[in-house]
C-alpha positions as CSV (number, residue, x, y, z in Angstrom):
1,M,170.9,130.8,95.2
2,K,169.6,127.4,94.0
3,K,170.7,125.9,97.2
4,I,168.7,128.3,99.3
5,G,165.6,127.6,97.1
6,L,166.1,123.8,97.6
7,I,166.4,124.3,101.3
8,G,163.2,126.4,101.3
9,V,161.3,123.7,99.3
10,V,162.4,121.0,101.7
11,F,161.6,123.1,104.8
12,L,158.2,124.0,103.5
13,T,157.5,120.3,102.6
14,Q,158.5,119.2,106.1
15,F,156.3,121.9,107.7
16,V,153.3,121.0,105.5
17,S,153.7,117.3,106.0
18,A,153.7,117.7,109.8
19,C,150.0,118.8,109.4
20,S,147.3,116.4,108.4
21,F,146.2,117.0,104.8
22,S,144.2,113.9,104.3
23,S,140.9,114.2,102.5
24,I,138.4,112.2,100.7
25,I,137.1,113.5,97.3
26,S,133.4,113.4,97.9
27,D,132.4,113.7,94.3
28,H,134.4,110.7,93.0
29,P,132.0,108.7,90.7
30,M,132.7,105.4,92.5
31,L,132.1,106.7,96.0
32,M,128.7,105.8,97.5
33,S,126.8,108.0,99.9
34,K,125.7,106.9,103.4
35,E,122.1,106.6,102.1
36,Q,122.9,104.1,99.3
37,E,122.5,100.4,100.0
38,G,125.2,97.8,99.3
39,G,128.6,98.6,98.0
40,V,132.1,97.7,99.1
41,A,133.8,98.8,102.3
42,V,137.5,99.8,101.7
43,Y,140.0,100.9,104.2
44,F,143.2,102.6,103.1
45,I,145.8,102.3,105.8
46,R,149.0,104.3,106.0
47,P,151.2,103.4,109.0
48,D,153.4,106.0,110.6
49,T,157.1,105.5,110.5
50,T,159.5,105.4,113.4
51,R,161.7,108.2,112.0
52,P,161.1,111.0,109.6
53,K,161.9,110.3,106.0
54,G,161.8,113.8,104.6
55,I,159.7,114.5,101.5
56,S,158.4,110.9,101.4
57,D,156.5,111.7,104.6
58,S,154.2,114.0,102.6
59,P,150.6,112.9,102.1
60,V,150.1,110.4,99.2
61,K,147.5,110.7,96.5
62,I,145.3,107.7,95.9
63,E,143.5,107.4,92.6
64,Y,140.9,104.8,91.7
65,N,140.3,104.2,88.0
66,N,142.4,107.3,87.0
67,Q,140.5,109.7,89.3
68,L,141.7,111.1,92.6
69,L,139.8,109.4,95.4
70,L,141.7,110.7,98.5
71,S,145.0,111.9,99.9
72,L,146.3,110.2,103.0
73,A,148.9,111.4,105.5
74,K,151.2,109.0,107.5
75,G,149.6,107.7,110.7
76,E,146.1,107.8,109.3
77,F,143.5,105.6,107.7
78,A,140.5,106.3,105.5
79,Y,137.2,104.3,105.3
80,V,135.2,104.7,102.1
81,R,132.3,102.9,100.5
82,L,132.7,102.2,96.8
83,R,130.5,100.7,94.1
84,E,131.2,97.1,93.1
85,S,133.8,97.3,90.3
86,K,137.2,96.3,88.8
87,G,139.9,98.7,88.5
88,D,143.3,100.1,89.5
89,I,144.3,101.7,92.7
90,R,147.2,104.0,91.9
91,V,149.3,105.5,94.8
92,K,151.4,108.6,94.0
93,S,154.1,109.6,96.5
94,L,157.0,112.1,96.5
95,T,160.6,111.1,97.0
96,L,164.1,112.2,96.3
97,Y,166.4,110.2,94.0
98,T,170.1,110.2,94.5
99,G,171.5,112.9,92.3
100,N,168.2,114.8,91.8
101,R,167.8,118.0,93.6
102,L,164.0,118.3,93.3
103,P,161.4,115.7,94.5
104,V,159.9,113.4,91.9
105,E,156.5,111.6,92.0
106,L,156.6,107.8,92.0
107,E,153.5,105.7,91.4
108,R,152.6,102.2,92.2
109,T,149.5,100.4,91.1
110,L,147.3,97.6,92.5
111,R,144.7,95.9,90.3
112,V,141.5,95.1,92.3
113,E,138.1,93.5,91.9
114,F,135.7,94.8,94.5
115,E,132.7,92.6,95.1
116,S,129.6,94.0,96.7
117,G,129.1,93.3,100.4
118,A,132.9,92.6,101.0
119,T,135.4,94.5,103.0
120,Y,138.9,95.2,101.7
121,Y,142.0,96.6,103.5
122,V,144.6,98.3,101.4
123,M,147.9,98.8,103.2
124,L,150.2,101.5,101.9
125,S,153.5,99.9,102.9
126,E,156.6,102.0,102.7
127,R,159.4,100.7,100.5
128,D,162.8,102.2,100.6
129,E,165.0,101.4,97.6
130,E,167.8,103.6,98.8
131,F,169.1,105.2,95.6
132,R,165.7,104.9,93.8
133,G,163.7,106.6,96.6
134,V,161.0,105.8,99.1
135,Y,157.5,105.1,97.9
136,A,154.1,103.7,99.2
137,Q,153.3,100.3,97.8
138,P,149.6,99.4,97.9
139,E,148.7,95.8,98.9
140,L,145.7,94.0,100.1
141,V,145.9,92.6,103.7
142,D,143.6,90.5,105.8
143,L,141.5,91.7,108.8
144,D,144.0,90.5,111.4
145,Q,146.8,92.6,109.8
146,A,144.5,95.6,109.4
147,Q,143.3,95.5,113.0
148,V,146.8,95.9,114.3
149,W,147.0,99.3,112.5
150,L,143.4,100.5,112.7
151,T,143.5,100.7,116.5
152,R,146.7,102.8,116.4
153,L,146.0,105.3,113.6
154,R,143.8,108.4,113.2
155,A,140.6,108.1,111.1
156,V,140.2,110.6,108.3
157,S,136.4,110.6,107.9
158,D,133.7,111.4,110.4
159,E,131.9,108.2,109.4
160,P,132.1,105.6,112.2
161,V,134.3,102.7,111.6
162,P,132.4,99.4,111.3
163,I,132.6,97.3,114.5
164,A,134.4,94.4,112.7
165,A,137.5,96.7,112.3
166,R,137.8,97.7,115.9
């Protein structure tokens, strides 16, 4: 009976992860509206993989300063404008450990200092540590690296992407 339940959870997760469930939390306290001047442009980039990886293909949760900022599916990117600040970007992703039947949530953190007027690109690189699971590692990349992916991925928000990123 447990085996049937586990198969059901894995199937449901695969089905759900095939759909895009990316979203930006519009009431995050560090998020700036379109009408506000200044701020920091931040792109969160999650490349697609060449082959399915199971539960780790599920959308990841991205927190900024301990509050959910957005969720991001594979093959998508999100553009947000944040207030100038220092803080932690925490990425939470699901994976399976060897020997565990149920998925576990892994988190990786990147400490950032966002300066007003600047643009930042946060790549969520997939790391596969075989027996310890697959997870998304956040890292800052430059414009050249980001442009390679921004032209290939789907945008999450309706807001137009600034021309420098095209």
